[in-house]
VEXMIBA-606290 format. One record per residue: residue in three letters; y, z, x of N, C-alpha, C in turn. Coordinates in steps of 0.2 Angstrom, whole numbers, padded with zeros to 4 digits, always signed. Example, Ala and Ser with C-alpha at 12.3 -4.5 7.8 and 13.67 -1.06 7.14 Angstrom:
<drenvexs>
ALA-0028+0039+0066-0022+0039+0062-0016+0039+0066/SER-0011+0035+0064-0005+0036+0068+0000+0039+0064/
</drenvexs>
This chain:
<drenvexs>
MET-0081-0083-0143-0087-0084-0139-0085-0088-0132/ILE-0087-0085-0127-0086-0088-0120-0092-0093-0119/VAL-0091-0099-0117-0096-0104-0115-0096-0104-0108/GLN-0102-0103-0105-0103-0103-0098-0104-0110-0096/PRO-0100-0113-0091-0102-0119-0089-0109-0120-0085/SER-0112-0125-0085-0119-0126-0083-0119-0126-0075/SER-0114-0127-0072-0114-0127-0064-0107-0126-0062/PRO-0106-0125-0055-0099-0124-0052-0096-0131-0053/GLU-0099-0136-0052-0096-0143-0053-0093-0144-0060/ALA-0097-0142-0065-0095-0142-0072-0089-0138-0073/ALA-0089-0132-0071-0083-0127-0071-0077-0130-0068/ALA-0078-0133-0062-0072-0136-0058-0069-0141-0062/GLN-0074-0146-0065-0071-0151-0069-0067-0149-0075/ARG-0070-0144-0079-0066-0141-0084-0060-0138-0083/PHE-0059-0134-0077-0053-0131-0075-0048-0137-0073/ALA-0051-0142-0069-0046-0148-0067-0044-0151-0073/SER-0048-0152-0078-0045-0156-0084-0040-0152-0088/LEU-0040-0145-0088-0036-0141-0091-0029-0140-0088/PHE-0029-0140-0081-0024-0139-0077-0017-0143-0078/PRO-0018-0150-0079-0012-0154-0081-0009-0151-0087/GLU-0013-0149-0092-0010-0147-0099-0007-0140-0098/ILE-0009-0136-0094-0006-0130-0092+0001-0131-0089/TYR+0001-0135-0084+0007-0137-0081+0012-0140-0086/LEU+0010-0145-0089+0015-0148-0094+0017-0143-0099/ARG+0013-0139-0101+0015-0134-0107+0020-0129-0104/PHE+0019-0126-0098+0022-0120-0095+0027-0121-0089/HIS+0028-0127-0087+0032-0128-0081+0039-0126-0083/ARG+0043-0124-0078+0050-0122-0079+0054-0128-0080/ARG+0058-0128-0085+0063-0133-0086+0070-0131-0085/ASP+0074-0134-0081+0080-0132-0079+0085-0136-0082/GLU+0091-0134-0084+0096-0138-0086+0099-0142-0080/LYS+0101-0148-0081+0103-0152-0076+0110-0149-0073/ARG+0114-0146-0077+0120-0144-0074+0119-0137-0070/SER+0113-0134-0070+0112-0128-0067+0109-0129-0060/GLU+0107-0136-0059+0103-0137-0053+0108-0137-0047/LEU+0105-0135-0041+0109-0136-0035+0107-0142-0031/SER+0111-0144-0026+0109-0150-0022+0103-0147-0017/GLY+0100-0152-0014+0095-0150-0009+0098-0147-0003/ALA+0104-0149-0001+0108-0146+0004+0110-0139+0003/SER+0112-0138-0004+0114-0131-0005+0107-0126-0005/ARG+0102-0129-0008+0096-0125-0008+0093-0124+0000/ALA+0094-0129+0004+0093-0128+0011+0097-0122+0014/VAL+0103-0122+0013+0107-0117+0015+0105-0110+0013/LEU+0104-0109+0006+0101-0103+0004+0094-0101+0007/THR+0090-0106+0007+0083-0104+0010+0083-0103+0017/HIS+0087-0106+0021+0088-0105+0028+0091-0098+0029/LEU+0096-0096+0025+0099-0089+0026+0094-0084+0024/ALA+0090-0085+0019+0084-0080+0017+0079-0079+0023/MET+0078-0085+0027+0073-0084+0032+0076-0081+0038/THR+0082-0082+0040+0085-0080+0046+0089-0074+0046/GLY+0092-0072+0040+0097-0067+0039+0104-0069+0040/PRO+0109-0065+0040+0116-0067+0040+0117-0071+0047/LEU+0121-0076+0046+0123-0081+0051+0130-0083+0050/THR+0133-0085+0055+0140-0088+0055+0139-0095+0052/VAL+0144-0098+0049+0144-0105+0047+0142-0110+0052/GLY+0145-0109+0058+0143-0113+0064+0136-0112+0066/GLU+0133-0106+0066+0126-0105+0068+0121-0109+0062/ALA+0123-0108+0056+0119-0111+0051+0120-0119+0051/ALA+0125-0122+0053+0126-0129+0054+0122-0131+0060/GLY+0122-0127+0065+0117-0129+0071+0110-0129+0069/HIS+0108-0124+0065+0101-0124+0063+0099-0129+0058/LEU+0104-0131+0054+0102-0136+0049+0104-0143+0051/GLN+0107-0144+0057+0108-0150+0060+0113-0154+0056/ARG+0118-0150+0053+0124-0153+0049+0130-0152+0052/ALA+0135-0156+0051+0142-0154+0053+0144-0147+0050/GLN+0148-0144+0055+0151-0137+0052+0155-0138+0046/SER+0159-0143+0046+0163-0144+0040+0159-0145+0033/VAL+0153-0148+0034+0149-0149+0028+0146-0143+0026/VAL+0143-0139+0031+0140-0132+0029+0145-0128+0026/SER+0152-0128+0029+0157-0124+0027+0159-0125+0020/GLU+0159-0131+0018+0160-0133+0011+0154-0131+0006/ILE+0148-0132+0008+0142-0129+0004+0143-0122+0003/VAL+0144-0118+0009+0145-0111+0009+0151-0109+0004/THR+0156-0112+0004+0162-0111-0001+0160-0112-0008/GLN+0156-0117-0009+0154-0119-0016+0149-0113-0018/LEU+0144-0111-0014+0139-0106-0016+0142-0100-0016/ALA+0147-0098-0012+0151-0092-0013+0155-0092-0020/GLY+0158-0097-0022+0161-0098-0028+0156-0097-0034/LYS+0150-0098-0033+0145-0097-0038+0142-0090-0038/GLY+0144-0086-0033+0142-0080-0033+0135-0079-0029/LEU+0133-0084-0026+0126-0084-0022+0126-0082-0015/LEU+0132-0083-0012+0133-0081-0005+0140-0077-0005/GLU+0140-0073+0001+0146-0069+0002+0147-0069+0010/ARG+0154-0068+0012+0156-0068+0019+0157-0061+0021/TRP+0155-0059+0027+0157-0052+0030+0159-0053+0037/ARG+0163-0048+0039+0165-0048+0046+0159-0045+0049/ASP+0158-0048+0055+0153-0046+0060+0155-0039+0063/PRO+0151-0034+0061+0153-0027+0064+0153-0027+0072/ARG+0149-0032+0075+0148-0032+0082+0154-0036+0085/ASP+0157-0040+0082+0162-0045+0084+0167-0046+0078/ARG+0172-0043+0077+0176-0044+0072+0180-0051+0071/ARG+0179-0055+0076+0182-0061+0076+0177-0066+0072/ARG+0171-0064+0071+0166-0068+0068+0165-0066+0061/THR+0163-0071+0056+0162-0070+0049+0155-0072+0048/LEU+0151-0068+0045+0144-0069+0044+0143-0071+0036/VAL+0138-0075+0035+0137-0078+0028+0130-0075+0026/TRP+0130-0072+0020+0123-0069+0018+0123-0070+0010/LEU+0116-0070+0008+0115-0070+0001+0117-0064-0003/THR+0120-0065-0009+0121-0060-0013+0115-0058-0017/PRO+0115-0052-0021+0109-0051-0025+0108-0057-0030/SER+0113-0060-0032+0112-0066-0037+0109-0072-0033/GLY+0111-0073-0027+0108-0078-0023+0100-0077-0021/LEU+0099-0070-0020+0092-0068-0019+0088-0070-0026/ARG+0091-0068-0032+0087-0069-0038+0087-0076-0039/PHE+0092-0080-0038+0091-0088-0039+0085-0090-0035/LEU+0085-0088-0028+0079-0091-0024+0072-0089-0027/GLU+0072-0083-0029+0066-0080-0033+0064-0084-0039/ARG+0069-0086-0043+0068-0090-0049+0066-0097-0047/ASP+0070-0100-0042+0069-0107-0040+0062-0108-0037/ARG+0059-0103-0034+0052-0105-0032+0047-0105-0037/ASP+0049-0102-0043+0044-0102-0048+0043-0109-0051/VAL+0036-0111-0051+0034-0117-0054+0034-0117-0062/LEU+0031-0111-0064+0030-0110-0071+0035-0106-0074/SER+0037-0107-0080+0042-0103-0084+0039-0096-0086/VAL+0042-0091-0084+0039-0084-0086+0041-0083-0093/GLU+0046-0086-0096+0048-0085-0103+0042-0089-0107/LEU+0040-0095-0105+0035-0099-0109+0029-0095-0109/LEU+0027-0093-0103+0021-0089-0102+0020-0083-0106/ALA+0026-0079-0106+0026-0073-0109+0025-0074-0117/ALA+0028-0079-0120+0027-0081-0127+0020-0082-0128/ALA+0016-0086-0123+0009-0087-0124+0005-0081-0124/PHE+0007-0077-0119+0003-0071-0117+0004-0066-0123/ALA+0010-0066-0127+0011-0062-0133+0006-0064-0138/GLU+0003-0070-0138-0002-0072-0143-0009-0070-0141/MET-0010-0068-0135-0017-0066-0132-0018-0059-0133/THR-0024-0057-0133-0026-0050-0133-0025-0047-0126/ALA-0025-0041-0125-0024-0038-0118-0030-0040-0114/SER-0036-0040-0117-0042-0041-0113-0042-0049-0111/GLU-0039-0053-0115-0039-0060-0113-0034-0061-0108/GLN-0028-0057-0108-0023-0058-0103-0026-0055-0096/GLU-0030-0050-0096-0033-0047-0090-0039-0052-0088/ALA-0043-0055-0092-0048-0059-0090-0045-0065-0087/LEU-0039-0068-0089-0036-0074-0086-0033-0072-0079/ALA-0030-0066-0079-0027-0064-0072-0033-0063-0067/ARG-0039-0060-0069-0044-0059-0065-0047-0065-0063/GLY-0048-0070-0067-0051-0077-0066-0047-0081-0061/VAL-0040-0081-0062-0036-0084-0057-0036-0081-0050/ASP-0036-0074-0050-0036-0070-0044-0043-0072-0040/ALA-0048-0072-0044-0055-0074-0041-0055-0081-0038/LEU-0052-0086-0042-0051-0093-0040-0047-0093-0033/LEU-0042-0089-0033-0038-0089-0026-0041-0086-0021/ARG-0045-0081-0022-0049-0078-0017-0056-0081-0015/SER-0058-0086-0018-0064-0089-0018-0066-0093-0011/ASN-0061-0096-0008-0062-0099-0002-0059-0096+0004/PRO-0062-0092+0008-0059-0089+0013-0057-0093+0019/GLU-0059-0099+0019-0056-0104+0024-0049-0107+0022/LEU-0047-0106+0016-0040-0108+0015-0035-0102+0016/PRO-0029-0104+0018-0024-0099+0019-0023-0094+0013/ASP-0021-0088+0015-0019-0084+0009-0012-0086+0006/ARG-0011-0083+0000-0004-0085-0003+0001-0083+0002/ALA+0006-0087+0003+0012-0085+0008+0016-0081+0004/ILE+0019-0076+0007+0024-0072+0004+0031-0075+0006/PRO+0035-0077+0001+0041-0080+0002+0046-0076+0007/THR+0049-0079+0012+0053-0075+0016+0059-0072+0013/HIS+0061-0075+0007+0067-0072+0004+0066-0066+0000/ARG+0059-0064+0000+0058-0057-0003+0058-0051+0001/ARG+0060-0052+0008+0061-0047+0012+0067-0043+0010/PRO+0068-0036+0012+0073-0032+0009+0080-0035+0012/ARG+0085-0034+0008+0092-0037+0009+0095-0032+0014/PRO+0098-0034+0020+0101-0030+0024+0107-0027+0021/ASP+0109-0021+0023+0115-0018+0021+0121-0022+0024/PRO+0126-0023+0020+0132-0027+0022+0136-0022+0027/PRO+0139-0026+0032+0143-0022+0037+0149-0019+0033/PRO+0151-0013+0035+0157-0010+0031+0163-0014+0032/GLN+0167-0015+0027+0173-0019+0026+0179-0014+0025/PRO+0184-0016+0029+0190-0011+0028+0192-0011+0020/SER+0192-0016+0017+0194-0016+0010+0187-0015+0005/ASP+0181-0015+0008+0175-0015+0005+0174-0021+0000/GLN+0177-0026+0002+0177-0032-0002+0174-0038+0003/PRO+0170-0043+0000+0168-0048+0005+0174-0052+0007/GLN+0174-0055+0012+0179-0060+0015+0178-0066+0011/GLU+0183-0069+0008+0182-0075+0004+0183-0082+0008/ASN+0188-0082+0012+0190-0089+0014+0190-0089+0022/GLN+0186-0086+0025+0185-0086+0032+0179-0089+0034/GLN+0179-0092+0040+0173-0095+0043+0170-0092+0049/
</drenvexs>
């Protein structure tokens, strides 16, 4: 049985009182060893927003020494999150870009709630309860037209095709 709150204020108070429990129960929990530093996340996020860059260009944008960004790029490439390509317009330059794994990492990293924990909870709900919850949250997010719409993360844009490589392999140790 669904109990209707007596007023919008009562409904807001009920939702506000439930939200901390929802967060605590379903927030994403990462292993310490799997975390990246803020600087590494900044490099990944910046590349997702700008597209492929040279290490020098990324360093300039991030206001970091080129040697620092080069080390971060090398570490991220070693983890399979970035790759290096020859610039097809200027073969002297090497561009850095996100791999599919890097894009997936950013997608997961932006998630506040654990999809796995939510899926387990949704498995215990009926289809109509799942739909009612989704409709209710959508309605809440649409309810105030003066607030900005949900932002679409820039790293969700399509991945550009890599420039052709003579060996068809990413360049590993060039800047």
